[in-house]
N, CA, C and O of each residue as an XYZ file, in Angstrom:
708
protein
N       0.843     -1.155      0.000
C       0.000      0.000      0.000
C       0.902      1.235      0.000
O       1.828      1.362      0.801
N       0.593      2.134     -0.929
C       1.374      3.353     -1.105
C       0.813      4.446     -0.187
O      -0.402      4.552     -0.019
N       1.689      5.250      0.400
C       1.278      6.273      1.372
C       0.201      7.198      0.826
O      -0.767      7.496      1.526
N       0.354      7.661     -0.426
C      -0.627      8.602     -0.955
C      -2.001      7.978     -1.158
O      -2.990      8.699     -1.279
N      -2.080      6.643     -1.199
C      -3.371      5.976     -1.352
C      -4.187      5.998     -0.063
O      -5.416      5.952     -0.116
N      -3.535      6.066      1.082
C      -4.245      6.011      2.364
C      -4.060      7.248      3.221
O      -4.628      7.339      4.309
N      -3.269      8.208      2.741
C      -3.069      9.406      3.549
C      -4.332     10.256      3.542
O      -5.135     10.220      2.609
N      -4.472     11.006      4.597
C      -5.587     11.928      4.733
C      -5.049     13.348      4.739
O      -3.950     13.605      5.231
N      -5.830     14.264      4.191
C      -5.449     15.667      4.312
C      -5.606     16.050      5.776
O      -6.460     15.517      6.484
N      -4.794     16.954      6.204
C      -4.831     17.376      7.603
C      -5.248     18.839      7.639
O      -4.425     19.722      7.395
N      -6.532     19.111      7.945
C      -6.985     20.501      7.927
C      -6.399     21.358      9.042
O      -6.392     22.584      8.933
N      -5.915     20.745     10.098
C      -5.329     21.507     11.209
C      -3.825     21.259     11.232
O      -3.363     20.156     11.525
N      -3.079     22.305     10.917
C      -1.622     22.257     11.056
C      -1.229     23.415     11.968
O      -1.955     24.399     12.103
N      -0.095     23.274     12.571
C       0.398     24.296     13.500
C       1.662     24.919     12.929
O       2.462     24.230     12.296
N       1.847     26.202     13.145
C       3.075     26.876     12.738
C       4.120     26.719     13.824
O       3.763     26.556     14.990
N       5.403     26.763     13.480
C       6.455     26.571     14.476
C       6.447     27.627     15.579
O       6.863     27.345     16.703
N       5.983     28.830     15.275
C       5.958     29.907     16.263
C       4.607     30.053     16.953
O       4.429     30.943     17.784
N       3.658     29.189     16.617
C       2.352     29.234     17.262
C       2.535     28.915     18.744
O       3.266     27.989     19.096
N       1.877     29.674     19.604
C       2.018     29.444     21.043
C       1.301     28.163     21.455
O       0.437     27.659     20.738
N       1.671     27.653     22.611
C       1.043     26.445     23.138
C      -0.454     26.683     23.328
O      -1.265     25.819     22.994
N      -0.822     27.834     23.855
C      -2.241     28.136     24.096
C      -3.036     28.122     22.787
O      -4.093     27.497     22.702
N      -2.522     28.811     21.776
C      -3.210     28.830     20.481
C      -3.226     27.430     19.861
O      -4.212     27.049     19.230
N      -2.158     26.669     20.033
C      -2.095     25.309     19.500
C      -3.146     24.408     20.140
O      -3.761     23.587     19.459
N      -3.351     24.560     21.439
C      -4.380     23.777     22.135
C      -5.752     24.114     21.560
O      -6.566     23.222     21.323
N      -6.004     25.388     21.339
C      -7.292     25.806     20.777
C      -7.489     25.246     19.374
O      -8.584     24.789     19.046
N      -6.457     25.271     18.546
C      -6.558     24.755     17.174
C      -6.631     23.235     17.168
O      -7.325     22.655     16.333
N      -5.927     22.583     18.083
C      -5.920     21.120     18.138
C      -7.298     20.561     18.489
O      -7.626     19.433     18.123
N      -8.093     21.346     19.192
C      -9.437     20.897     19.563
C     -10.302     20.632     18.339
O     -11.271     19.877     18.423
N      -9.972     21.236     17.208
C     -10.742     21.048     15.978
C     -10.301     19.822     15.188
O     -10.865     19.546     14.129
N      -9.318     19.088     15.669
C      -8.790     17.933     14.952
C      -9.081     16.634     15.691
O      -9.094     16.591     16.921
N      -9.313     15.584     14.925
C      -9.516     14.260     15.513
C      -8.203     13.493     15.640
O      -8.181     12.395     16.196
N      -7.121     14.052     15.134
C      -5.820     13.382     15.183
C      -5.181     13.537     16.556
O      -5.384     14.544     17.234
N      -4.409     12.536     16.960
C      -3.668     12.605     18.220
C      -2.336     13.321     18.061
O      -1.816     13.903     19.013
N      -1.790     13.275     16.855
C      -0.508     13.904     16.559
C      -0.741     14.908     15.442
O      -1.277     14.557     14.391
N      -0.340     16.160     15.662
C      -0.558     17.218     14.672
C       0.762     17.653     14.050
O       1.773     17.748     14.745
N       0.760     17.921     12.739
C       1.982     18.369     12.070
C       2.273     19.840     12.353
O       1.367     20.654     12.532
N       3.558     20.148     12.387
C       4.019     21.528     12.497
C       4.620     21.880     11.141
O       5.561     21.235     10.678
N       4.065     22.910     10.515
C       4.419     23.265      9.147
C       4.755     24.752      9.098
O       4.034     25.570      9.668
N       5.853     25.106      8.417
C       6.214     26.519      8.338
C       5.363     27.240      7.290
O       4.520     26.618      6.643
N       5.577     28.543      7.121
C       4.766     29.371      6.223
C       4.864     28.929      4.765
O       3.944     29.170      3.984
N       5.965     28.289      4.394
C       6.145     27.811      3.024
C       5.561     26.411      2.820
O       5.641     25.861      1.722
N       4.970     25.833      3.877
C       4.370     24.499      3.765
C       5.333     23.361      4.020
O       4.987     22.198      3.813
N       6.544     23.680      4.471
C       7.542     22.641      4.752
C       7.292     22.034      6.133
O       6.974     22.731      7.097
N       7.445     20.731      6.190
C       7.257     19.992      7.444
C       8.400     20.296      8.404
O       9.571     20.193      8.039
N       8.050     20.674      9.641
C       9.038     20.998     10.673
C       9.104     19.897     11.725
O      10.184     19.572     12.218
N       7.966     19.328     12.067
C       7.901     18.290     13.094
C       6.449     17.990     13.423
O       5.544     18.361     12.676
N       6.234     17.322     14.538
C       4.891     16.951     14.966
C       4.812     17.069     16.484
O       5.823     17.011     17.183
N       3.589     17.234     16.974
C       3.379     17.336     18.411
C       2.111     16.564     18.777
O       1.111     16.606     18.060
N       2.175     15.866     19.896
C       1.007     15.137     20.392
C       0.085     16.109     21.121
O       0.545     17.059     21.754
N      -1.223     15.860     21.025
C      -2.181     16.682     21.768
C      -1.911     16.603     23.265
O      -2.003     17.609     23.969
N      -1.583     15.425     23.746
C      -1.330     15.261     25.181
C      -0.129     16.096     25.628
O      -0.118     16.607     26.748
N       0.874     16.238     24.771
C       2.034     17.068     25.088
C       1.627     18.533     25.177
O       2.111     19.266     26.040
N       0.741     18.957     24.288
C       0.247     20.342     24.346
C      -0.458     20.606     25.670
O      -0.234     21.635     26.307
N      -1.305     19.676     26.077
C      -2.037     19.853     27.334
C      -1.100     19.849     28.534
O      -1.303     20.603     29.485
N      -0.072     19.001     28.492
C       0.908     18.959     29.582
C       1.691     20.271     29.687
O       2.127     20.659     30.771
N       1.864     20.946     28.548
C       2.644     22.185     28.522
C       1.770     23.427     28.661
O       2.256     24.541     28.467
N       0.508     23.261     28.987
C      -0.438     24.387     29.056
C       0.008     25.478     30.023
O      -0.310     26.649     29.815
N       0.733     25.117     31.067
C       1.178     26.126     32.035
C       2.190     27.095     31.413
O       2.358     28.214     31.899
N       2.858     26.670     30.348
C       3.811     27.527     29.638
C       3.152     27.967     28.325
O       3.663     27.680     27.243
N       2.019     28.662     28.429
C       1.145     28.935     27.294
C       1.751     29.796     26.198
O       1.252     29.777     25.073
N       2.810     30.551     26.481
C       3.405     31.421     25.463
C       4.594     30.776     24.748
O       5.169     31.382     23.844
N       4.966     29.573     25.135
C       6.091     28.888     24.492
C       5.715     28.513     23.057
O       4.557     28.199     22.785
N       6.688     28.543     22.135
C       6.387     28.135     20.757
C       6.210     26.612     20.682
O       6.912     25.858     21.356
N       5.266     26.185     19.854
C       4.951     24.765     19.755
C       6.119     23.954     19.173
O       6.230     22.760     19.448
N       6.976     24.576     18.389
C       8.120     23.870     17.807
C       9.050     23.312     18.877
O       9.786     22.360     18.620
N       9.024     23.894     20.072
C       9.875     23.395     21.168
C       9.345     22.088     21.746
O      10.005     21.470     22.582
N       8.162     21.661     21.312
C       7.540     20.448     21.849
C       7.516     19.300     20.858
O       6.796     18.325     21.070
N       8.281     19.389     19.786
C       8.268     18.329     18.760
C       8.519     16.967     19.401
O       9.297     16.835     20.346
N       7.839     15.960     18.859
C       7.941     14.611     19.416
C       8.519     13.649     18.384
O       8.698     13.995     17.216
N       8.803     12.444     18.839
C       9.282     11.412     17.923
C       8.184     10.371     17.667
O       8.469      9.253     17.237
N       6.933     10.747     17.933
C       5.823      9.825     17.738
C       5.323      9.790     16.304
O       4.355      9.089     16.008
N       5.956     10.524     15.417
C       5.550     10.523     14.019
C       6.718     10.084     13.152
O       7.855     10.508     13.355
N       6.427      9.244     12.202
C       7.407      8.826     11.216
C       7.176      9.663      9.964
O       6.095     10.229      9.799
N       8.165      9.756      9.082
C       8.051     10.567      7.876
C       8.342      9.706      6.664
O       9.280      8.909      6.666
N       7.520      9.874      5.613
C       7.770      9.164      4.359
C       7.341     10.043      3.194
O       6.717     11.085      3.394
N       7.672      9.628      1.986
C       7.241     10.357      0.793
C       5.905      9.786      0.319
O       5.541      8.681      0.722
N       5.170     10.503     -0.520
C       3.869     10.021     -0.982
C       3.949      8.689     -1.724
O       2.974      7.937     -1.736
N       5.087      8.384     -2.342
C       5.212      7.162     -3.139
C       5.788      5.979     -2.370
O       5.969      4.908     -2.949
N       6.078      6.142     -1.094
C       6.648      5.056     -0.306
C       5.624      3.967     -0.033
O       4.465      4.246      0.275
N       6.073      2.711     -0.151
C       5.232      1.571      0.212
C       5.327      1.392      1.726
O       6.419      1.197      2.261
N       4.209      1.455      2.403
C       4.225      1.388      3.862
C       4.670      0.028      4.372
O       5.209     -0.071      5.474
N       4.454     -1.027      3.585
C       4.857     -2.370      4.008
C       6.369     -2.502      4.176
O       6.849     -3.341      4.938
N       7.113     -1.660      3.453
C       8.575     -1.732      3.504
C       9.166     -0.604      4.343
O      10.367     -0.337      4.283
N       8.330      0.043      5.110
C       8.760      1.161      5.927
C       9.633      0.667      7.061
O       9.350     -0.377      7.648
N      10.679      1.390      7.378
C      11.583      0.992      8.455
C      10.921      1.268      9.807
O      10.879      2.406     10.274
N      10.413      0.213     10.418
C       9.811      0.327     11.741
C      10.222     -0.906     12.533
O      10.223     -2.020     12.008
N      10.561     -0.705     13.766
C      10.988     -1.805     14.622
C       9.758     -2.522     15.177
O       9.044     -1.948     15.999
N       9.484     -3.775     14.746
C       8.295     -4.481     15.217
C       8.320     -4.785     16.704
O       7.275     -5.059     17.292
N       9.481     -4.742     17.317
C       9.553     -5.013     18.751
C       9.478     -3.718     19.572
O       9.653     -3.726     20.790
N       9.215     -2.612     18.873
C       9.121     -1.316     19.536
C       8.005     -1.317     20.572
O       7.010     -2.029     20.434
N       8.186     -0.519     21.597
C       7.160     -0.416     22.629
C       5.951      0.388     22.134
O       4.898      0.379     22.771
N       6.102      1.079     21.007
C       4.993      1.836     20.423
C       4.403      1.025     19.273
O       5.012      0.949     18.206
N       3.222      0.414     19.466
C       2.658     -0.438     18.427
C       2.138      0.328     17.226
O       2.008     -0.245     16.144
N       1.839      1.594     17.386
C       1.374      2.371     16.248
C       1.872      3.802     16.350
O       2.071      4.342     17.438
N       2.063      4.388     15.201
C       2.510      5.764     15.112
C       1.806      6.398     13.922
O       1.300      5.702     13.041
N       1.780      7.700     13.906
C       1.281      8.415     12.746
C       2.439      8.579     11.773
O       3.596      8.703     12.175
N       2.108      8.577     10.493
C       3.121      8.799      9.464
C       2.798     10.108      8.772
O       1.703     10.282      8.237
N       3.745     11.022      8.781
C       3.598     12.292      8.096
C       4.139     12.128      6.683
O       5.268     11.673      6.497
N       3.346     12.493      5.700
C       3.725     12.341      4.296
C       4.284     13.676      3.813
O       3.601     14.700      3.834
N       5.544     13.638      3.378
C       6.288     14.839      2.993
C       6.893     14.589      1.618
O       7.522     13.554      1.398
N       6.709     15.530      0.685
C       7.240     15.335     -0.665
C       8.744     15.587     -0.707
O       9.352     15.929      0.308
N       9.336     15.417     -1.883
C      10.779     15.561     -2.067
C      11.318     16.952     -1.774
O      12.514     17.117     -1.536
N      10.444     17.952     -1.789
C      10.861     19.326     -1.490
C      10.658     19.676     -0.025
O      10.870     20.820      0.377
N      10.244     18.689      0.781
C      10.060     18.912      2.209
C       8.696     19.461      2.590
O       8.468     19.790      3.754
N       7.775     19.565      1.619
C       6.440     20.102      1.897
C       5.528     19.021      2.454
O       5.513     17.888      1.974
N       4.779     19.391      3.466
C       3.820     18.492      4.097
C       2.660     18.243      3.132
O       2.092     19.185      2.581
N       2.302     16.936      2.925
C       1.232     16.574      1.996
C       0.022     15.940      2.683
O      -1.101     16.082      2.200
N       0.232     15.251      3.789
C      -0.879     14.589      4.461
C      -0.378     13.718      5.594
O       0.805     13.733      5.935
N      -1.295     12.960      6.170
C      -0.960     12.119      7.315
C      -1.653     10.770      7.182
O      -2.786     10.679      6.711
N      -0.956      9.735      7.603
C      -1.550      8.413      7.743
C      -1.643      8.192      9.245
O      -0.653      7.838      9.886
N      -2.850      8.406      9.820
C      -2.967      8.342     11.278
C      -3.048      6.921     11.797
O      -3.551      6.028     11.116
N      -2.551      6.718     13.002
C      -2.688      5.457     13.733
C      -2.354      4.223     12.901
O      -3.209      3.370     12.665
N      -1.118      4.143     12.468
C      -0.668      2.975     11.724
C      -0.405      1.846     12.715
O       0.325      2.019     13.691
N      -0.996      0.712     12.458
C      -0.794     -0.458     13.304
C       0.110     -1.431     12.553
O      -0.180     -1.826     11.424
N       1.191     -1.800     13.190
C       2.158     -2.695     12.572
C       1.931     -4.080     13.157
O       1.897     -4.244     14.376
N       1.778     -5.054     12.310
C       1.537     -6.418     12.774
C       2.397     -7.381     11.972
O       2.604     -7.191     10.774
N       2.879     -8.379     12.617
C       3.665     -9.404     11.954
C       2.754    -10.591     11.702
O       2.042    -11.036     12.602
N       2.775    -11.104     10.481
C       1.984    -12.275     10.146
C       2.707    -13.490     10.740
O       3.636    -14.027     10.137
N       2.267    -13.913     11.930
C       2.956    -14.987     12.658
C       2.945    -16.316     11.900
O       3.871    -17.112     12.051
N       1.923    -16.567     11.094
C       1.895    -17.817     10.316
C       3.058    -17.840      9.335
O       3.684    -18.883      9.142
N       3.354    -16.709      8.716
C       4.497    -16.651      7.801
C       5.815    -16.835      8.552
O       6.727    -17.504      8.069
N       5.902    -16.232      9.738
C       7.129    -16.349     10.533
C       7.359    -17.804     10.918
O       8.485    -18.295     10.841
N       6.306    -18.495     11.330
C       6.435    -19.883     11.746
C       6.803    -20.797     10.578
O       7.371    -21.869     10.787
N       6.485    -20.381      9.356
C       6.833    -21.204      8.201
C       8.212    -20.863      7.643
O       8.591    -21.336      6.572
N       8.960    -20.036      8.380
C      10.345    -19.777      8.000
C      10.600    -18.438      7.333
O      11.751    -18.106      7.051
N       9.550    -17.655      7.072
C       9.761    -16.341      6.470
C      10.332    -15.386      7.518
O      10.057    -15.540      8.708
N      11.115    -14.412      7.090
C      11.628    -13.426      8.057
C      10.492    -12.586      8.636
O       9.394    -12.561      8.080
N      10.746    -11.910      9.734
C       9.717    -11.117     10.409
C       9.304     -9.884      9.616
O       8.298     -9.257      9.947
N      10.028     -9.532      8.614
C       9.652     -8.412      7.744
C       9.346     -8.961      6.367
O       9.888    -10.016      6.039
N       8.539     -8.350      5.542
C       7.900     -7.072      5.734
C       6.733     -7.161      6.707
O       6.139     -8.221      6.906
N       6.429     -6.040      7.292
C       5.336     -5.963      8.247
C       4.031     -5.709      7.518
O       4.002     -5.074      6.464
N       2.960     -6.212      8.092
C       1.647     -5.878      7.574
C       1.277     -4.532      8.167
O       1.499     -4.293      9.354
N       0.731     -3.675      7.374
C       0.390     -2.336      7.822
C      -1.119     -2.181      7.796
O      -1.758     -2.451      6.778
N      -1.683     -1.755      8.894
C      -3.110     -1.474      8.964
C      -3.278     -0.017      9.357
O      -2.627      0.457     10.288
N      -4.141      0.689      8.659
C      -4.389      2.077      8.989
C      -5.871      2.296      9.216
O      -6.707      1.524      8.745
N      -6.180      3.338      9.930
C      -7.566      3.706     10.170
C      -8.226      4.100      8.853
O      -9.378      3.739      8.609
N      -7.515      4.831      8.005
C      -8.129      5.403      6.808
C      -8.278      4.426      5.657
O      -9.007      4.718      4.710
N      -7.618      3.281      5.701
C      -7.665      2.417      4.526
C      -8.960      1.644      4.383
O      -9.239      1.132      3.299
N      -9.753      1.539      5.419
C     -10.953      0.724      5.357
C     -12.250      1.515      5.446
O     -13.283      0.948      5.802
N     -12.228      2.801      5.135
C     -13.448      3.586      5.210
C     -14.250      3.400      3.934
O     -13.893      3.937      2.885
N     -15.332      2.640      4.023
C     -16.222      2.433      2.897
C     -17.605      2.895      3.308
O     -18.103      2.532      4.374
N     -18.219      3.698      2.456
C     -19.527      4.272      2.736
C     -20.549      3.676      1.784
O     -20.247      3.466      0.609
N     -21.781      3.395      2.279
C     -22.843      2.829      1.452
C     -24.006      3.814      1.410
O     -24.443      4.335      2.436
N     -24.496      4.053      0.191
C     -25.665      4.907      0.019
C     -26.890      4.071      0.381
O     -27.124      3.017     -0.210
N     -27.658      4.536      1.340
C     -28.841      3.792      1.769
C     -29.962      3.861      0.746
O     -30.886      3.050      0.798
N     -29.905      4.816     -0.189
C     -30.936      4.923     -1.214
C     -30.767      3.890     -2.326
O     -31.737      3.249     -2.732
N     -29.516      3.723     -2.827
C     -29.316      2.815     -3.969
C     -28.335      1.673     -3.692
O     -28.229      0.750     -4.500
N     -27.610      1.719     -2.554
C     -26.666      0.646     -2.224
C     -25.270      0.839     -2.776
O     -24.412     -0.017     -2.563
N     -25.012      1.927     -3.474
C     -23.692      2.219     -4.041
C     -22.643      2.287     -2.930
O     -22.876      2.894     -1.884
N     -21.475      1.653     -3.166
C     -20.364      1.699     -2.216
C     -19.351      2.720     -2.692
O     -19.061      2.808     -3.885
N     -18.815      3.491     -1.760
C     -17.839      4.507     -2.089
C     -16.731      4.470     -1.049
O     -16.997      4.519      0.151
N     -15.491      4.384     -1.509
C     -14.345      4.399     -0.603
C     -13.744      5.785     -0.659
O     -13.293      6.227     -1.716
N     -13.731      6.480      0.477
C     -13.194      7.833      0.543
C     -12.433      7.995      1.843
O     -12.971      7.748      2.922
N     -11.185      8.408      1.738
C     -10.386      8.642      2.929
C     -10.719      9.982      3.563
O     -10.421     10.195      4.739
N     -11.330     10.890      2.810
C     -11.603     12.224      3.332
C     -12.879     12.276      4.153
O     -13.170     13.299      4.773
N     -13.646     11.195      4.170
C     -14.893     11.195      4.925
C     -16.081     10.880      4.047
O     -15.931     10.346      2.948
N     -17.259     11.211      4.533
C     -18.499     10.896      3.830
C     -18.532     11.643      2.498
O     -18.241     12.838      2.453
N     -18.889     10.940      1.398
C     -18.995     11.618      0.100
C     -20.058     12.717      0.144
O     -21.039     12.597      0.879
N     -19.875     13.773     -0.626
C     -20.828     14.878     -0.669
C     -22.141     14.450     -1.312
O     -23.213     14.909     -0.919
N     -22.049     13.560     -2.309
C     -23.250     13.045     -2.961
C     -22.942     11.678     -3.560
O     -21.784     11.325     -3.781
N     -23.995     10.922     -3.817
C     -23.844      9.580     -4.385
C     -23.565      9.689     -5.880
O     -24.302     10.379     -6.585
N     -22.516      9.025     -6.390
C     -22.220      9.107     -7.819
C     -23.270      8.399     -8.680
O     -23.376      8.689     -9.872
N     -24.056      7.469     -8.098
C     -25.057      6.745     -8.873
C     -26.418      7.427     -8.898
O     -26.986      7.648     -9.967
N     -26.945      7.761     -7.715
C     -28.312      8.300     -7.657
C     -28.365      9.781     -7.279
O     -29.435     10.386     -7.331
N     -27.231     10.373     -6.898
C     -27.201     11.791     -6.576
C     -27.683     12.142     -5.176
O     -27.831     13.320     -4.853
N     -27.931     11.133     -4.335
C     -28.400     11.389     -2.972
C     -27.362     12.208     -2.202
O     -26.168     12.123     -2.486
N     -27.812     12.993     -1.237
C     -26.918     13.839     -0.452
C     -26.113     13.005      0.542
O     -26.323     11.800      0.680
N     -25.196     13.665      1.224
C     -24.319     12.972      2.170
C     -25.078     12.317      3.320
O     -24.586     11.364      3.923
N     -26.292     12.829      3.632
C     -27.079     12.241      4.722
C     -27.525     10.813      4.405
O     -27.888     10.065      5.313
N     -27.499     10.426      3.116
C     -27.943      9.083      2.722
C     -26.852      8.032      2.931
O     -27.105      6.842      2.744
N     -25.624      8.456      3.323
C     -24.523      7.511      3.467
C     -24.379      7.025      4.894
O     -24.599      7.773      5.847
N     -24.006      5.766      5.029
C     -23.675      5.187      6.332
C     -22.366      4.422      6.166
O     -22.008      4.032      5.055
N     -21.661      4.208      7.258
C     -20.417      3.456      7.228
C     -20.742      2.009      6.921
O     -21.624      1.428      7.552
N     -20.047      1.418      5.963
C     -20.311      0.057      5.511
C     -19.219     -0.874      6.017
O     -18.032     -0.583      5.872
N     -19.613     -1.973      6.600
C     -18.660     -2.992      7.028
C     -19.147     -4.336      6.555
O     -20.349     -4.602      6.531
N     -18.201     -5.194      6.174
C     -18.547     -6.561      5.781
C     -18.396     -7.461      6.985
O     -17.364     -7.438      7.655
N     -19.405     -8.246      7.263
C     -19.336     -9.188      8.377
C     -19.180    -10.596      7.874
O     -19.104    -11.531      8.672
């Protein structure tokens, strides 16, 4: 799976000089646990966890860039996530991946990547890598309740049904049981 196929746009980004207080206010509008820090030219500077922002609330005028974390990995839009360098024995089972192009510009995020080793393959003699990658955004499928049309969208509920034209209210999350 290629990063650009499962990445999501991130409507909330923080500037490196944004204060902790302002960052907390802006972070409230995001569902992500880790937010990107992007400079005025759109270049990726780092990432910060929401929990770190809340912990630093007493120092409300500090710049958010001073709180960068290592909880985010970085890749290019064309990188295959299955071959991503991640330590499967790491104490962190999942991390967010920030997608950054060749010019250093932030393009999107793959939130909550879960790394799993296919133990059946390991037991049959295969090496522990490549890892299986599971993301929150890769399995979002929406079904139109009016006509049954299925739509896969990483950005959220479709604005309208491509088959019958029904509005976004006609869509529900679809899961196969």
